[in-house]
C-alpha angles and dihedrals in degrees: 000000000000115000094188144336123225122190147086122326103229097173132016137181130156091270105034144026131193111217121194111212110184093325097319115110119214123195107217128186112222140182125243087253092060091043092055089050095051105027094103096040125095094197139011149122129291123191106225144206121195114211112201117199132161091256095050151310120278125192119209122195134201131190092214130041091226090060091052091049095052089045090056091048092049095051090049088069116090111251095024113103130184093267092053093046090050089049090052091050090048091052102038131029115248093247090052090052089050091048092048091052094046093047094041092240096167092166093063092048090048090055089073115094109253096024115108128189095266093049091047090051090048090051091053093045097047100037105035095093095039095047093043093054092044094047092051092050092046091046091052091050094042096046093036090073093061114054093193091059092041092050091048090049091050091050094048094048089048087056089058099260115140115256093238093050092046093049092049092049093048092048090049091054093044091052092048095044111022092171095060108129108163116091094208091052092048092050094049093048091045090052090052091049093055 
């Protein structure tokens, strides 16, 4: 119903934020991840999901669209409610959840309070294909904007390295050395990081 809200943050705590949009205050439930992204801001945009239940309407907010998308995928799985999905996003970054699902890392998913072994296995089973397709499309879009990263990814996959492993390695090097500008250097460092 609401795609996003943009306005002033009038109240914030690690679980909720009040956002004033043209004089109307919305109470929005957030994850710790979103809180850390907005804690120093006085205004901004939150991507939202409205959950309608017979006992009330609850609005959830996310600082990034990717966080909202993984939230919606998580709550689509039987046995995972909005509170559990928010707990997962507070404990693990969205890209780490995606990676854990793609790689079948049940142990990481189990480490979240409220997620047992069966639920973790169900998450992997039901979301592996969805998350894998989405992650590949997002990776193509994300890396498509930077030809250095795209060229390095192409070279690494041509060398027989899996796309996921290559993307992770490239991102690790880019985070560690944001000023890197030579393709050959990026490829060599990414190979060492694998």
